N, C-alpha and C positions, 0 to 999 in steps of 0.2 A: 429522586435516584441521588444517592449520598454524594456528596459534591468532594467527598474526602478520598473517595474510591479512583484509583489511577487504572488506567485500560489501556489494553496495546490493539493494535492491530494491524494486518499486512494489506499493503497496497501494492497492487499487479496492474501491470504496465501492459497494455496489450502493444504487440509489436510495430514498428514500424510502418513495415509490408511483409507479407510471407511470400515465400518465393511460388510459383505459379506450377511447379512440378516439385515434387518429394526429390531430395539429393540424399544419394549414401546410405549408409544401413538405419540410421534413424529416425527417416521422413524429412519432413523440413526443416532441416536443421541447420546452425551455424549462424553467420552474422543478419540474414533475414529474419530471422527469430527476436532481435531485439530492439528496444525500441532507440526510438534515434537520440542522443546525448544530452541532447535539446529539450525533447521532453521529459526524459529523467530529472532533469538540473530544474526546471521548469515544475514540477510536481514537487520535488523536495522543498524549492523556495516557496511555494505556496502553503505547505503544510508547515513550513517551521514561522511563515508567516504568522499562521494561526495559530501559534504558542505550542506546536507539538514537538516533543524531541522525537528528531529521525534518527533511526538505525542504518544500519550498511546497506547497498546495495549490493544485492545477491541476483545476478541473472536481472530478470524481469519484475522484479518487488524490493523492496525495504520496507520496515514498520515504521508505525508511529506510534507515539504513546502521551498522552495526557490525560487530566481530570476527565469524570465522566461527562462533565458541565462544558466544556470544549467539546465533546464528540457530537453532544446533544444538540449545543447550539449550530454548530458545521452542519449535520447531516438533518437539522429538524425534525428530530424523532427522541422520543422519552424513550427510556434506556430502563431495564428492566430487570436485575441480576438476582439470581435464583442460588443461592447457596445449597452446596453439596452437604451432606452430614459429613463428620470425621472428616 
């Protein structure tokens, strides 16, 4: 993979716990759906230490951005990009 390519990925965290029974019109909603604040902070710190740029936390997710070699090194995978025409 070309190391000049910058990639991004969405990091989605699992909830701290899920309510045992559905609540309200939206089913299993509310604070029980969010990861613990410590979990979010630990995940952000982990990716930041690995050299990724970190995006804003939105609900249970945030984005990371970095060069392709950072992704390959961290996840142990070789990435292949297929370019779209035009």
